[in-house]
N, C-alpha and C positions, 0 to 999 in steps of 0.2 A: 694293885687293885684290891679293894676291900673285899673280903670274903662275905657272902651272904649269911645272914643269921636265919634261924628257923622261921622267924616271923616274916622276913622279907624275901623268901625264896621265889615267890611268884613274880618278883621284879627282875629276875634273871632268867636266861635261857642258855642252852648249850650250843656252842658253835660246832661245826663238823669235826673239829680237832679236839672236842671235849673240853674246850676252855669256856669259862663262864663269861657271858656278855651282859652288861647292864642295859636296862631299858634306855633307848635313845642312841645306842651304838649303831652306826650305819650297817654293820655286819649282822645285826640282830634281825632275823626274819620276821619276828613278831611286830616290830615297831618301825623298822626301816630308818630313814633319815629323821633326825631330830628337826623340829620346826625352826625356821629361820627367825632370829630375833627381830622384832619390829624396829624399823629404821626411825630414828627420831629426827626432828628438825635440827637440833643442835649437832648431832653427828653428821647429818648431810651438809650443814653449813660449814663445819670444820673441814670436810673432805672436798668441797666444791672448788674447782679451779675456774676462774673467770677467763673468758675468751671473747674479744670484741665481736659483735655480730651486727646484723642489720635490723632496723625496726620493722622491716617487711617480712622477715623470716618467720616461719611458723613456730609456735611454742613447742618445745619438746620436754617430755618428762625424763630427766636424766637421773632421777633419784635412785634407781636400782643399778646404775652403771658402776663398774668396779672403781673407776676414777671419774666421777661426774665432772663434766666440762661443758660450759655453755656461756651464754650471755645473760644479762640481767632478766630478760623475759623467761628464759629457761629456768633460772633460779626461782623466780616468783611462781611459775606454773608448777615446778617440781615440789616446792614447799607446800603449795595448796593441795596437791595430790597426796602428799604425805600426811598432812593435817586432817584431810577429809576422808582418806582411806581409799582413794582411787580416782581415775579420770572422770568417770560418770558422776560420782559424788561431788567432785570439784566443779564440774559444769553446773550441777544443780545448785551448789552453793553460790555460784555467780549469778545464776538466773533468779534466785530468790533473794539476792542482794545481801547474803551473809558474808560474801567475800567479793573483792574487786581488785583487779590489777589496774594500777593507775600509771599513766604517762606522767613523767616528772622532768623538771629542769634540775639537773644536778650541778654542783659547782664547776664541773668540767665541761658542761654543755654550753653551746652558744644559743642561737635563736630557736632551734628546733628542740622540743622536749623529747629526748632520746632515751631517757632512763625509765625503767619499770620498777615499781614498788608494789608490794602486796599488802592489802588491808584485810584482816580477818576478824569478824565480830568476836569479841571475847578475848582476843589475843593482842590486837593492835597492828602495828606496821613492822615490816621486815623487807630488806632488799639485799642485793648482792654486795653492796659496799658497807652497809652497817648490818651485820648478820646476827642481830639480836632483836627480840621483840621489844617494841617501844611504844609510847603513847602517841607520837606524832610522826609525820614523814620527814622531819628535819634530819639532815641538812638540805633536803630536796624541797622544791616547791611544786605543788600539784598543778598539772595542766588539764588533763581530762581522763575519764575512764577508758580502758582499752579492752578489746576483745569482743567475744560473742554477745554479751548483753548490749553493747553499743550497737552492733549490727542489727540485732533483733529489735531494739527500740527504734532505730532509724527506719527499719522495714515496717514496723507497726505504725509509725507516724505517717509514712508515705501511703500505706494502705488506707488508713483512716482519712487522710486528706483526699485521696482519690475517691473513696467510697462516698464521703459526704459532699464532695463537690461535683459528683456526677461523672467522673472520668470513666468509671466502669460500673 
């Protein structure tokens, strides 16, 4: 351990055994634990393990798990949470159309679009099979947007149709 010089003495404190502890050392009572480094999309994509799931299962943010495991929906939602800085900001990004999770046909799918890919304004497309940002959704073909904005748009359309046609 480097010994402190006279100019940097305020960055050190003494432990109960009279050993010097640097700022950021978890045993240092002045600073406690050092802050966790921010998780990047690239690091998350490298650690993510794909597991087949259902298109009806709810999306999970597995970005902070020790060994992130999930399906393509979990991958897309987790990347969106990482990029925006949290679940609430991810929902706001989807509601303001700055991000969208799309249902896609992948080369492995049949008739039903089962794959999920994320589009984020300013970044492009990413999904669990091609884990890099790119300009288009290839090799997948887009089917329809998925998630909360679709439900809200459908609810608004039904509400407006009912309101203007005199249903309520």
